[in-house]
FIMISE-407710 format. One record per residue (C-alpha): residue in one letter; residue number from 1; x, y, z. Coordinates in steps of 0.5 Angstrom, whole numbers. Layout:
# residues N
   aa     i    east   north      up
    a   NUM       X       Y       Z
...
//
This chain:
# residues 278
   aa     i    east   north      up
    m     1     -34      -5     -42
    k     2     -38      -3     -34
    r     3     -34       0     -29
    a     4     -33       0     -23
    s     5     -29       5     -20
    t     6     -27       9     -14
    i     7     -22      13     -13
    l     8     -17      12      -5
    l     9     -19      19      -3
    l    10     -19      23       5
    g    11     -17      28       8
    l    12     -14      26      14
    m    13     -15      32      21
    l    14     -10      30      27
    g    15     -11      22      24
    l    16     -18      23      25
    l    17     -23      22      19
    l    18     -28      27      17
    p    19     -33      26      14
    t    20     -35      22       6
    f    21     -38      25       1
    v    22     -40      21      -6
    v    23     -44      21     -13
    a    24     -46      14     -14
    t    25     -48      12     -21
    d    26     -48       5     -25
    n    27     -44       3     -19
    t    28     -39       7     -20
    m    29     -37      11     -13
    a    30     -33      17     -14
    m    31     -31      21      -8
    k    32     -33      28      -8
    g    33     -30      30       0
    p    34     -25      25       5
    g    35     -26      18       7
    g    36     -28      13       2
    g    37     -33       8       0
    g    38     -40      11       2
    g    39     -41       7       7
    g    40     -41       1       3
    g    41     -38      -4       8
    p    42     -42      -9      12
    p    43     -46      -7      18
    t    44     -42     -12      23
    s    45     -34     -14      20
    p    46     -30     -19      22
    v    47     -25     -19      27
    f    48     -18     -21      24
    e    49     -11     -22      28
    v    50      -5     -20      25
    e    51      -3     -28      22
    y    52       5     -30      22
    y    53       7     -35      18
    t    54      15     -36      19
    d    55      16     -43      16
    s    56      19     -43      10
    g    57      26     -45      11
    q    58      30     -39       8
    d    59      33     -31      10
    k    60      27     -28       7
    w    61      21     -23       9
    a    62      15     -19       9
    v    63       9     -15      12
    l    64       4     -15       7
    i    65      -2     -10      10
    g    66      -9      -9       6
    i    67     -15      -6       9
    s    68     -21      -6       5
    d    69     -28      -6      11
    y    70     -24       1      14
    d    71     -27       2      22
    g    72     -34       5      22
    r    73     -37       4      15
    a    74     -35      12      11
    n    75     -29      11      10
    d    76     -29       3       7
    l    77     -26       1      -1
    w    78     -27      -5      -3
    n    79     -20      -9      -6
    m    80     -15      -7      -3
    h    81     -15     -13       2
    n    82     -14     -19      -4
    d    83      -9     -16      -6
    a    84      -4     -17       0
    l    85      -7     -25      -1
    e    86      -5     -24      -8
    m    87       3     -21      -6
    r    88       2     -26       0
    a    89       1     -32      -4
    i    90       7     -30     -10
    l    91      12     -29      -4
    e    92      11     -35       0
    a    93      11     -40      -6
    d    94      17     -36      -7
    g    95      19     -38      -1
    y    96      19     -32       4
    n    97      16     -31      12
    w    98      12     -26      12
    a    99       7     -23      17
    f   100       0     -22      14
    a   101      -5     -16      18
    q   102     -12     -15      14
    d   103     -17     -10      16
    s   104     -18     -10      24
    a   105     -12     -13      24
    g   106      -8      -6      21
    t   107      -9      -3      27
    k   108      -3       2      28
    d   109       0       0      35
    n   110      -2      -7      30
    i   111       3      -3      24
    e   112       9      -2      29
    i   113       8      -8      31
    m   114       9     -12      24
    l   115      15      -6      23
    n   116      19      -9      29
    w   117      17     -17      28
    l   118      22     -15      21
    i   119      28     -12      24
    a   120      28     -17      28
    n   121      28     -22      24
    e   122      31     -19      18
    g   123      39     -18      17
    p   124      44     -16      13
    n   125      42     -24       7
    s   126      36     -22       7
    e   127      30     -21       2
    v   128      24     -16       5
    v   129      19     -13       2
    f   130      14      -8       6
    l   131       7      -9       2
    f   132       2      -3       5
    s   133      -6      -3       1
    g   134     -11       1       4
    h   135     -13       9       4
    g   136      -7      14       4
    a   137      -7      21       5
    r   138      -2      28       5
    t   139      -2      34       8
    a   140       1      40      11
    d   141       7      39      12
    g   142      10      38      20
    s   143       2      36      21
    w   144       4      29      23
    d   145      11      30      25
    t   146      17      34      25
    d   147      20      33      18
    v   148      20      40      13
    e   149      19      38       4
    a   150      20      41      -1
    d   151      13      40      -3
    g   152      10      43       3
    n   153       6      37       5
    d   154       7      31       9
    e   155       3      25       6
    c   156       2      17      10
    i   157      -1      11       9
    v   158      -8      10      14
    s   159      -9       5      19
    w   160     -16       2      20
    d   161     -16       5      26
    s   162     -15      12      22
    r   163      -8      13      25
    a   164      -4      16      19
    i   165       2      12      19
    t   166       8      17      17
    d   167      12      17      11
    s   168      17      19      16
    y   169      17      14      21
    i   170      16       7      16
    a   171      23      10      13
    d   172      26      10      21
    k   173      25       3      20
    i   174      27       3      13
    d   175      34       5      16
    l   176      34       0      22
    m   177      36      -6      18
    e   178      39      -8      15
    s   179      39     -10       9
    n   180      40      -8       1
    h   181      35     -12      -1
    i   182      29     -10       1
    a   183      23      -7      -4
    c   184      16      -2      -2
    i   185      10      -2      -5
    y   186       4       3      -4
    m   187      -2       2      -5
    s   188      -5       9      -3
    c   189      -7      17      -5
    h   190      -1      20      -5
    s   191       5      15      -4
    g   192      10      17      -9
    g   193       9      21      -3
    m   194      12      17       1
    f   195      19      15       0
    d   196      20      23      -5
    g   197      22      27       2
    p   198      29      28       4
    g   199      33      21       8
    e   200      26      17       6
    s   201      30      14       1
    r   202      36      10       2
    s   203      40       5       0
    g   204      39      -2      -3
    v   205      31       0      -3
    l   206      25      -1      -9
    y   207      20       4      -8
    i   208      13       3     -11
    a   209       7       7     -11
    a   210       1       8     -14
    a   211       0      15     -15
    e   212       4      20     -15
    a   213       4      25     -10
    d   214      -1      28     -10
    q   215      -6      24     -15
    y   216      -9      19     -13
    g   217     -10      12     -12
    w   218     -17       7     -16
    d   219     -20       1     -14
    y   220     -24      -1     -19
    l   221     -30      -6     -16
    l   222     -29     -11     -22
    l   223     -23     -12     -22
    e   224     -22     -14     -15
    n   225     -16     -11     -14
    s   226     -13      -4     -14
    l   227     -13      -2     -22
    f   228      -4      -1     -20
    f   229      -4      -8     -17
    y   230     -10     -11     -23
    h   231      -4     -10     -28
    f   232       2     -10     -23
    g   233       0     -16     -19
    d   234      -5     -20     -20
    q   235      -4     -20     -29
    g   236       4     -18     -28
    l   237       7     -23     -24
    l   238       1     -28     -19
    n   239      -2     -31     -27
    g   240       2     -26     -33
    p   241       9     -28     -33
    y   242      13     -23     -32
    n   243      18     -26     -25
    n   244      20     -19     -21
    l   245      18     -13     -19
    q   246      21      -8     -24
    d   247      19     -11     -29
    a   248      12     -12     -28
    f   249      12      -5     -25
    e   250      13      -3     -33
    y   251       8      -7     -36
    a   252       3      -4     -32
    r   253       4       3     -32
    p   254       3       6     -39
    l   255      -3       0     -37
    v   256      -6       5     -30
    i   257      -4      11     -35
    a   258      -8       9     -40
    e   259     -15       7     -35
    q   260     -13      14     -30
    p   261      -9      19     -33
    e   262      -7      24     -28
    s   263      -6      18     -23
    c   264       0      16     -25
    p   265       5       9     -22
    i   266      13      11     -20
    m   267      18       9     -19
    l   268      25       9     -16
    d   269      29       4     -15
    l   270      36       4     -11
    y   271      37      -3     -11
    g   272      40      -4     -18
    p   273      39     -11     -20
    p   274      32     -16     -23
    f   275      29     -16     -15
    y   276      24     -22     -17
    v   277      19     -25     -13
    k   278      19     -32     -17
//
């Protein structure tokens, strides 16, 4: 069966993307250098704004970010926005209020605004989900923040305007939340590094990542999702039998590893009971 794939591989220095070098054959793009997508984005991209839905009547709150079409064309991906759209559908059906950013809406400033919106609305009895699907990156410890990590590397998610939203920054925002019913889900390269350092995780939070800290995530064109989310979200939750995040993860993990043995989804469960989303 023909597959189309691209490694979500990004080189980031001081928040700026470096040029891309791509080998592309038969609808398959293998990233050999910094960047992503091989300039495959449209010449003119639509302008998106952050969308909010607050009418569910339930104490459930989510921030969902999916960035496929990055600023410029050199770092575009295919399906990351679909990951976020499908999770939005799952959570809205379960009574969540949400803030949603696709592509150009996912700027560094907007991501910070959305996280602050989440903090302002959640409370001790809230259910909370933070999901990011897009580029992730890592660099030598101390490049982006001041914490010291055991593996000597800082990790981040990458905004539409090519800025680093660091592991410690998001951890600090999660620490400000009163809820102990929180899930943080990352579909990005090096995403396991978003919660592997001192102070980057806390009790009451379920952490899920598409790959370990030193690994890449994969975006498959023909799946219309990233590889991990296709199995975890699309086939596991949206169109599958699973009603909680942990069971969907356990279903997806071996399927991803069978396809990409050097891309191993990981889960750190400091929440405990099933995290139901259906």
